[in-house]
N, C-alpha and C positions, 0 to 999 in steps of 0.2 A: 436454443442459443440465439436465434434471430429475435425471439420475443424479448429476451433480456437486453440485447443490444438496442432494440427499439425503445424499450422502457428507459434505458439510460439516455438515449438521445432526446426523448421527451422530457426527462428530468432536467437535463442540461438546458434545453430550450426554455423550459419554464423558469429556471434560475436566471437566464439572461433576459428573456422577454418580459417576465412578470414585473420586475422593478421598473423597467422602462415604461411600461403601460401605467403603472401606479404613479409615476412622476418623481419618485425619490428612490435613490439606490443605496442610501446609507453612506457612511464615511468610516474609513479605517485609517488610523495614523499609528505607524510603528516608528518610535523615536528612540534612537540610541545616542551615544555621545557625539558622533560625527555624522550620522545619517538620519534623514527623515524620509520615510516611505509613506506616501499618501496615495490611497486608492479607494475605490468604491467596494462595497461588500461583494457585488457581482464580480468585479475584477479579481478580488481575492479568492473567491470560490473557483473561478476559471483557472487562476494560477495554481491553486492547490491541486485541482484535478490534473492539470498538465504535469505537475511535479510527480504525482502518484503514477501516472502513465509512464513517465520517463524512468522512475525507479523500478516499476514492474518489468519494463523492457530491459533495463540493465540487469536485473536479476535473471531474467530468462536467458539473456545472452551469456552471462557468466555460468549459468547451469549448463548451457550447451557447450561452452568451451571446456569446462572442467568435468562435465558429466558426473556431478556429485550425487545425484539421486540414484543412479544405477550402480555405481562402483562402491559407494560407502554404505549402502543399505545393510549389507550383511555384517559390517564391522561391529555395529552396536549389538546385533543379535549374538555374535560370537563372544563379545566382551561380557554380555549379560549371562550367557551360558557358563563361561569360565568362572564368573563371580559366584554363581549359585553352586557350582560344583565344588568350589574350594571352601565353602562354608560348612562347618560341622552341623550335623543334624541336631535339632533341639526338641526332639519328640519325647514326651513323657510316657 
């Protein structure tokens, strides 16, 4: 786990520091009817990573609140067993 965390830290550092050393970071323009969003490619990557982290944290919190993984795991097994039991056998 520590190796994976270190690998991600190095990857993020490379995404941030690499374009700075190269001298050009690229340009991203997202334009809609009323909004213009201008940023560098590095900034966009950092924003996307932060959004993913927030979404994963939100999912983890919701799973903790509702305990969906533990309580609903058996529901689908029971539904599947009932569906197979109610089908007539088609053996020849």
